[in-house]
Wavefront OBJ file of the C-alpha trace (Angstrom):
o trace
v -17.684 23.112 44.241
v -17.004 22.336 47.873
v -14.969 19.633 49.485
v -15.931 17.021 52.009
v -13.795 15.671 54.824
v -10.987 13.464 53.569
v -10.847 11.169 56.546
v -13.228 8.493 55.251
v -11.935 5.082 54.276
v -12.093 3.700 50.756
v -10.762 0.521 49.222
v -7.940 0.739 46.682
v -7.247 -1.671 43.839
v -5.433 -3.973 46.254
v -8.527 -4.267 48.382
v -6.769 -2.647 51.325
v -7.965 0.533 52.982
v -6.642 3.657 51.352
v -6.953 5.554 54.622
v -5.874 4.114 57.930
v -3.892 4.873 61.032
v -4.389 7.319 63.890
v -7.358 9.628 63.647
v -7.109 11.582 66.876
v -7.089 15.253 66.046
v -7.597 14.573 62.338
v -9.663 17.298 60.744
v -9.491 16.751 57.001
v -7.282 19.818 56.718
v -9.767 22.075 58.542
v -10.346 23.132 62.101
v -8.038 23.366 65.119
v -5.541 20.494 65.399
v -4.390 19.027 68.674
v -2.427 21.690 70.606
v 0.392 19.364 71.699
v 0.798 18.091 68.173
v 0.889 21.620 66.787
v 3.623 22.629 69.235
v 5.593 19.486 68.421
v 5.354 20.133 64.676
v 6.353 23.784 65.042
v 9.406 22.802 67.100
v 10.567 20.223 64.545
v 10.143 22.675 61.679
v 12.020 25.393 63.573
v 14.937 23.054 64.261
v 15.041 22.028 60.612
v 15.239 25.677 59.515
v 18.075 26.244 61.976
v 20.094 23.088 61.228
v 19.679 22.378 57.516
v 21.009 24.159 54.444
v 19.309 26.959 52.564
v 18.941 24.567 49.612
v 15.885 22.994 51.267
v 13.025 22.861 48.771
v 9.904 20.862 49.635
v 10.250 21.721 53.309
v 9.901 25.421 52.478
v 6.660 25.126 50.524
v 5.111 22.231 52.470
v 5.553 23.091 56.176
v 4.195 19.821 57.553
v 5.722 17.073 59.707
v 4.456 13.678 58.494
v 4.248 11.035 61.225
v 1.969 8.427 59.648
v 1.050 7.534 56.095
v -0.871 4.856 54.284
v -2.040 4.712 50.711
v -2.607 8.263 49.582
v -3.104 9.691 53.068
v -0.462 11.463 55.141
v -1.062 12.474 58.758
v 0.995 15.277 60.253
v 2.304 15.598 63.795
v -0.478 18.113 64.442
v -3.155 15.552 63.501
v -4.065 17.014 60.123
v -4.737 14.623 57.237
v -3.605 15.226 53.679
v -4.114 13.574 50.320
v -0.645 13.185 48.829
v -0.440 14.102 45.135
v 3.352 14.348 45.261
v 4.117 10.681 46.108
v 7.782 11.345 46.776
v 8.091 13.055 43.365
v 6.648 9.914 41.780
v 8.680 7.449 43.841
v 5.715 5.843 45.612
v 3.926 4.051 42.770
v 1.783 2.131 45.260
v 1.387 4.964 47.733
v 2.669 4.984 51.287
v 3.360 1.750 53.155
v 1.659 -0.601 50.748
v 1.198 -4.093 52.254
v 3.150 -5.913 49.508
v 6.113 -3.582 49.988
v 5.972 -3.981 53.769
v 5.828 -7.747 53.464
v 8.881 -7.807 51.177
v 10.919 -5.587 53.491
v 9.929 -7.503 56.616
v 10.731 -10.800 54.936
v 14.247 -9.674 54.061
v 14.890 -8.212 57.517
v 13.708 -11.376 59.256
v 15.753 -13.617 56.955
v 19.076 -12.371 58.260
v 20.292 -11.640 54.737
v 22.982 -8.950 54.377
v 21.647 -5.455 53.705
v 24.798 -4.004 52.159
v 26.993 -5.988 49.764
v 28.204 -3.433 47.184
v 27.639 -5.119 43.797
v 27.958 -8.739 44.936
v 25.375 -11.214 43.704
v 22.560 -12.131 46.105
v 19.272 -14.007 45.714
v 17.439 -10.689 46.167
v 19.467 -9.021 43.431
v 19.012 -12.017 41.151
v 15.235 -11.885 41.599
v 15.117 -8.119 41.045
v 17.295 -8.354 37.934
v 15.097 -11.077 36.418
v 11.912 -9.133 37.166
v 13.245 -5.842 35.814
v 14.567 -7.418 32.622
v 11.183 -9.048 32.010
v 9.535 -5.609 32.261
v 11.751 -3.923 29.655
v 10.229 -3.046 26.286
v 10.816 -4.878 23.019
v 14.110 -6.601 22.342
v 15.720 -5.021 25.410
v 13.898 -7.591 27.559
v 15.960 -10.406 26.033
v 19.359 -8.825 25.530
v 19.853 -5.805 27.783
v 22.688 -5.332 30.209
v 21.936 -3.727 33.572
v 24.220 -1.489 35.585
v 23.369 -0.643 39.187
v 24.409 2.893 40.080
v 24.319 5.042 43.189
v 20.957 5.593 44.837
v 19.501 8.474 42.794
v 18.268 9.055 39.276
v 21.029 11.602 38.738
v 23.598 8.859 39.403
v 21.969 6.753 36.703
v 22.014 9.677 34.270
v 25.731 10.137 34.988
v 26.288 6.447 34.271
v 24.374 6.636 30.978
v 26.325 9.679 29.815
v 29.645 8.165 30.838
v 28.807 4.868 29.143
v 27.920 6.440 25.804
v 30.914 8.778 25.870
v 33.188 5.824 26.644
v 31.790 3.592 23.906
v 31.566 6.209 21.143
v 34.723 8.108 22.048
v 32.742 11.305 21.544
v 32.129 14.143 23.984
v 29.131 16.111 22.704
v 25.727 15.450 24.271
v 22.368 16.367 22.762
v 19.690 17.481 25.213
v 16.422 19.413 25.107
v 14.914 22.665 26.261
v 12.873 22.081 29.420
v 14.648 18.830 30.227
v 15.495 17.826 33.785
v 17.920 14.999 34.518
v 19.276 15.620 38.019
v 21.584 17.834 40.058
v 24.999 16.182 39.754
v 27.511 17.798 37.413
v 26.904 15.781 34.258
v 23.168 15.474 34.822
v 22.926 19.208 35.453
v 24.839 19.931 32.248
v 22.061 18.301 30.200
v 19.290 19.886 32.301
v 17.587 22.909 30.778
v 16.869 25.077 33.835
v 19.273 28.026 33.634
v 18.752 29.306 37.175
v 20.224 26.244 38.877
v 23.200 26.031 36.496
v 24.334 29.583 35.835
v 26.753 29.774 38.786
v 28.381 26.443 37.985
v 31.012 25.607 35.404
v 29.650 23.506 32.520
v 30.756 19.899 32.139
v 31.450 18.760 28.587
v 29.757 20.058 25.450
v 25.958 20.096 25.405
v 23.900 21.115 22.371
v 20.419 22.219 23.343
v 17.586 21.194 21.004
v 13.932 22.376 20.862
v 11.422 20.159 22.685
v 7.808 20.389 21.447
v 5.725 22.461 23.886
v 2.346 23.290 22.325
v 1.297 25.991 24.797
v 4.572 27.893 24.381
v 5.925 26.571 21.094
v 9.661 27.265 20.696
v 9.044 28.005 16.994
v 6.170 30.396 17.617
v 3.576 28.423 15.682
v 0.037 28.051 16.937
v -1.480 25.184 18.862
v -4.829 23.572 18.058
v -6.840 21.913 20.817
v -3.748 21.493 22.973
v -1.729 19.963 20.137
v 0.891 21.526 17.893
v 1.872 19.152 15.075
v 3.670 21.915 13.196
v 5.925 22.612 16.199
v 6.826 18.928 16.549
v 7.476 18.613 12.821
v 9.677 21.725 12.800
v 11.624 20.405 15.797
v 12.378 17.080 14.105
v 13.325 18.789 10.840
v 15.537 21.290 12.623
v 17.372 18.562 14.558
v 17.930 16.457 11.463
v 19.255 19.362 9.412
v 21.451 20.605 12.247
v 23.109 17.228 12.712
v 23.746 16.909 8.971
v 25.064 20.451 8.512
v 28.895 20.353 8.264
v 28.887 23.976 9.465
v 26.222 23.435 12.135
v 28.804 23.418 14.902
v 27.806 20.029 16.340
v 30.702 17.601 16.736
v 29.855 13.910 16.555
v 27.536 13.264 19.493
v 28.079 10.666 22.180
v 24.337 10.454 22.862
v 20.981 12.172 22.881
v 19.026 12.215 26.145
v 15.282 12.868 26.226
v 12.199 12.476 28.418
v 8.998 11.072 26.899
v 7.151 13.334 29.330
v 9.045 16.237 30.845
v 8.272 16.186 34.549
v 10.093 18.986 36.331
v 9.937 20.836 33.017
v 6.196 21.303 33.493
v 4.510 17.980 32.587
v 5.001 18.310 28.836
v 4.336 15.050 26.935
v 6.349 14.467 23.789
v 4.170 13.771 20.722
v 4.427 10.127 19.690
v 5.231 10.958 16.063
v 8.005 13.272 17.209
v 9.566 10.584 19.414
v 9.453 8.153 16.536
v 11.222 10.744 14.363
v 13.851 11.240 17.079
v 14.441 7.483 17.246
v 14.836 7.341 13.445
v 17.189 10.336 13.357
v 19.480 8.936 16.051
v 19.443 5.377 14.681
v 20.322 6.484 11.165
v 23.297 8.468 12.455
v 24.547 5.932 14.985
v 23.778 8.212 17.953
v 22.831 6.286 21.126
v 19.413 7.398 22.379
v 19.039 7.649 26.173
v 15.451 7.679 27.443
v 15.144 9.150 30.938
v 12.340 7.145 32.597
v 13.256 8.114 36.169
v 9.868 9.701 36.880
v 7.776 8.236 34.077
v 8.602 4.546 34.528
v 6.641 1.724 36.206
v 3.181 2.586 34.900
v 3.088 6.279 35.728
v 1.991 7.511 32.280
v -0.442 4.713 31.415
v 2.072 2.279 29.930
v 4.795 0.531 31.889
v 7.415 2.774 30.270
v 6.477 6.149 28.788
v 8.399 5.371 25.607
v 5.926 2.578 24.878
v 3.245 5.105 23.876
v 5.263 5.809 20.740
v 6.622 2.294 20.342
v 10.266 3.390 20.400
v 13.040 1.243 21.869
v 15.940 3.397 23.082
v 19.550 2.287 23.408
v 19.679 3.169 27.121
v 16.879 3.487 29.690
v 17.549 5.422 32.885
v 15.506 4.225 35.877
v 15.097 5.157 39.528
v 12.292 6.372 41.836
v 9.478 3.776 41.636
v 11.680 0.804 40.708
v 12.938 0.642 44.318
v 9.456 0.445 45.817
v 10.001 3.755 47.600
v 13.590 3.022 48.650
v 16.751 4.391 46.964
v 17.761 2.494 43.834
v 18.976 3.519 40.382
v 19.697 1.365 37.345
v 20.414 1.758 33.659
v 19.491 -0.832 31.047
v 21.302 -0.708 27.727
v 21.960 -2.673 24.571
v 24.593 -5.353 24.950
v 26.774 -3.886 22.194
v 27.292 -0.762 24.317
v 28.842 -2.754 27.161
v 32.343 -1.483 26.488
v 33.569 0.018 29.735
v 36.199 -1.476 32.003
v 35.589 -2.934 35.490
v 35.220 -0.096 37.992
v 34.461 2.481 35.273
v 31.338 3.530 37.182
v 30.703 2.520 40.777
v 28.779 3.604 43.851
v 28.848 2.341 47.415
v 25.088 1.958 47.770
v 24.355 0.415 44.381
v 23.567 -2.889 46.114
v 20.606 -1.735 48.240
v 19.070 -5.097 49.136
v 15.991 -3.666 50.842
v 15.228 -1.570 47.755
v 15.604 -4.609 45.532
v 13.170 -6.611 47.670
v 10.701 -3.720 47.706
v 11.293 -3.174 43.996
v 10.474 -6.765 43.043
v 7.233 -6.545 45.021
v 6.311 -3.249 43.364
v 7.122 -4.322 39.800
v 5.147 -7.548 40.218
v 2.155 -5.817 41.780
v 1.989 -3.114 39.115
v 1.973 -5.806 36.437
v -0.365 -8.271 38.141
v -2.914 -5.563 38.951
v -2.477 -3.793 35.563
v -1.881 -0.517 37.357
v -0.474 1.015 34.188
v -3.935 0.620 32.655
v -5.455 1.993 35.842
v -3.179 5.038 35.540
v -4.311 5.538 31.942
v -7.988 5.303 32.897
v -7.813 7.432 36.051
v -5.531 9.972 34.393
v -7.802 10.411 31.370
v -10.777 10.952 33.668
v -8.905 13.461 35.828
v -7.612 15.346 32.774
v -11.125 15.622 31.331
v -12.524 16.910 34.632
v -9.613 19.329 35.077
v -10.215 20.770 31.626
v -13.831 21.364 32.628
v -12.644 23.086 35.810
v -10.118 25.164 33.863
v -12.705 26.288 31.301
v -14.263 28.606 33.857
v -10.997 29.840 35.318
v -8.869 32.147 33.154
v -5.949 31.695 35.582
v -5.382 28.217 34.110
v -3.706 28.575 30.742
v -3.239 24.882 29.935
v -4.071 21.441 31.313
v -1.940 18.566 30.084
v -0.422 15.252 31.029
v -0.323 11.553 30.413
v -1.687 8.933 32.771
v -1.204 10.017 36.379
v 1.357 12.670 35.496
v -0.740 15.823 35.226
v -0.002 19.543 35.134
v -1.982 22.789 35.184
v -0.117 25.845 33.945
v -1.112 28.894 35.994
v -1.082 32.216 34.153
v -1.824 35.865 34.826
v -5.500 36.182 33.840
v -5.242 39.968 33.599
v -2.291 40.026 31.216
v -2.756 40.072 27.489
v -2.009 36.890 25.543
v 0.943 36.628 23.200
v 0.655 36.052 19.461
v -0.158 32.380 20.067
v -2.780 33.058 22.748
v -0.658 32.098 25.774
v -0.691 34.398 28.779
v 2.424 35.004 30.915
v 3.163 32.427 33.599
v 2.203 33.560 37.104
v 4.455 31.831 39.659
v 3.086 33.882 42.573
v -0.469 32.819 41.819
v 0.703 29.213 41.408
v 2.335 29.391 44.842
v -0.959 30.639 46.287
v -2.779 27.714 44.658
v -0.320 25.297 46.246
v -0.784 26.958 49.656
v -4.582 26.899 49.347
v -4.421 23.201 48.416
v -2.304 22.453 51.495
v -4.679 24.377 53.740
v -7.500 22.184 52.433
v -5.601 18.911 52.883
v -3.983 18.347 49.483
v -0.237 18.083 48.839
v 0.858 19.272 45.379
v 4.069 20.764 44.035
v 5.085 23.195 41.313
v 7.346 22.822 38.309
v 7.844 24.064 34.791
v 9.002 27.402 33.521
v 8.929 29.952 36.347
v 7.527 27.275 38.717
v 4.033 28.058 37.478
v 2.772 24.525 36.753
v 0.776 22.767 39.489
v 1.828 19.128 39.265
v -0.224 16.064 40.261
v 1.581 12.744 40.801
v -0.857 10.602 42.796
v -0.092 6.930 43.433
v -1.236 4.442 40.813
v -3.602 2.996 43.435
v -5.703 6.179 43.612
v -9.413 5.398 43.899
v -12.175 7.220 42.042
v -13.345 8.699 45.343
v -9.870 10.018 46.100
v -9.574 11.450 42.587
v -12.898 13.259 43.085
v -11.644 14.761 46.350
v -8.403 15.884 44.727
v -10.310 17.647 41.947
v -12.768 19.256 44.341
v -9.989 20.578 46.577
v -8.018 21.856 43.604
v -11.076 23.632 42.197
v -11.697 25.332 45.538
v -8.017 26.248 45.839
v -7.971 27.817 42.364
v -11.004 29.901 43.236
v -9.552 31.019 46.568
v -6.115 31.792 45.144
v -7.544 33.859 42.288
v -9.855 35.852 44.563
v -8.595 39.285 45.631
v -7.252 39.263 49.221
v -9.613 40.769 51.783
l 1 2 3 4 5 6 7 8 9 10 11 12 13 14 15 16 17 18 19 20 21 22 23 24 25 26 27 28 29 30 31 32 33 34 35 36 37 38 39 40 41 42 43 44 45 46 47 48 49 50 51 52 53 54 55 56 57 58 59 60 61 62 63 64 65 66 67 68 69 70 71 72 73 74 75 76 77 78 79 80 81 82 83 84 85 86 87 88 89 90 91 92 93 94 95 96 97 98 99 100 101 102 103 104 105 106 107 108 109 110 111 112 113 114 115 116 117 118 119 120 121 122 123 124 125 126 127 128 129 130 131 132 133 134 135 136 137 138 139 140 141 142 143 144 145 146 147 148 149 150 151 152 153 154 155 156 157 158 159 160 161 162 163 164 165 166 167 168 169 170 171 172 173 174 175 176 177 178 179 180 181 182 183 184 185 186 187 188 189 190 191 192 193 194 195 196 197 198 199 200 201 202 203 204 205 206 207 208 209 210 211 212 213 214 215 216 217 218 219 220 221 222 223 224 225 226 227 228 229 230 231 232 233 234 235 236 237 238 239 240 241 242 243 244 245 246 247 248 249 250 251 252 253 254 255 256 257 258 259 260 261 262 263 264 265 266 267 268 269 270 271 272 273 274 275 276 277 278 279 280 281 282 283 284 285 286 287 288 289 290 291 292 293 294 295 296 297 298 299 300 301 302 303 304 305 306 307 308 309 310 311 312 313 314 315 316 317 318 319 320 321 322 323 324 325 326 327 328 329 330 331 332 333 334 335 336 337 338 339 340 341 342 343 344 345 346 347 348 349 350 351 352 353 354 355 356 357 358 359 360 361 362 363 364 365 366 367 368 369 370 371 372 373 374 375 376 377 378 379 380 381 382 383 384 385 386 387 388 389 390 391 392 393 394 395 396 397 398 399 400 401 402 403 404 405 406 407 408 409 410 411 412 413 414 415 416 417 418 419 420 421 422 423 424 425 426 427 428 429 430 431 432 433 434 435 436 437 438 439 440 441 442 443 444 445 446 447 448 449 450 451 452 453 454 455 456 457 458 459 460 461 462 463 464 465 466 467 468 469 470 471 472 473 474 475 476 477 478 479 480 481 482 483 484 485 486 487
């Protein structure tokens, strides 16, 4: 399978061009870019390496300098064009610079309205609040309370943990293997990744529970056709028995936090039956259930909220990323009976981001009016089916999984023997080569999961069929090139 140039224009669901902007020096990821642009890009990257901290992440693996973007296309300072399957880690539900987002931002700027008002009421905030509440699932839409936090998802996670600890008077938090909830102290405490936490002191008491992961089942039971009902059943039974065991070592929990699809954990969807069991277990024991929808919300997985696949209604929903239309905004929605904290119990200077609220209203309305959640379900199912066909002839891909437009390919060592369940060892070095080969061909992807061996695809919900075909073709070529012995 070979790729074609990615510079052609195609219409997205909005009817606008998915590719636009400057084309001088654009090469579709191939050929020699403009010399002046290349020098400019190299200088900017060199200054970033010199000035910024060693904690840089995306800048290390994606050495590009974006100067223009529209839809799914990013153009670098050197003139190269890229299809963006990272979308700001899922922040850009409508892709880059969507017209409805631009119009909302321009309208607010031209109105003379204040841009920074802490948590004061404004017409923009009132409109955003009404729109967001109307999007919430089930009975939350009619009775939820909202709390605006600092600008990141981690801030919202902190607020959710603090709220439930305050209301219950309990300290213990229940979290899951593979979970990712942010990098602040409390959020990191409930995150599963050991590498980023082992040098830090833990905050509070966290009990780690087994999350169903068919390809590498924590209970060591086999998977069938990418599913593992026995693993999910064992997980639910284990959790229920642990919580009821007076010698199980678990003090009364303040909350359980879970992702319906683990994102940074390697794109691992939770089985619907398992989520329903988790909701029953927590409800019967009076444990508030926090659903982290930071990356999965606003249509990403094929329903507006990922929890809707299973039909569960949590006690708290954590939201950020796409709800701000690409601008920083974080909110929690929770049941009214949990609203027991005092004024000032959780604040943040930038919780009143008016531009993000204007952009967020436009995004929420457009996703709903254009049924982009259904589009994500359709496009994602098609991409998953095609990726499984691609993977069938490539032993370096151990598993293909996802939900909607949240897709992952787990890269493994094809020469290593499988374990008792048939899973080969993760190969992070090969995954890094796949990412590099994708970038060289004009496709931006990132890695996640255990050992950073899962190639993750998070395209905008406006992806066209033609763009999806190009993504798959580039990825197939990149897998072949990465797996070939170096010359």
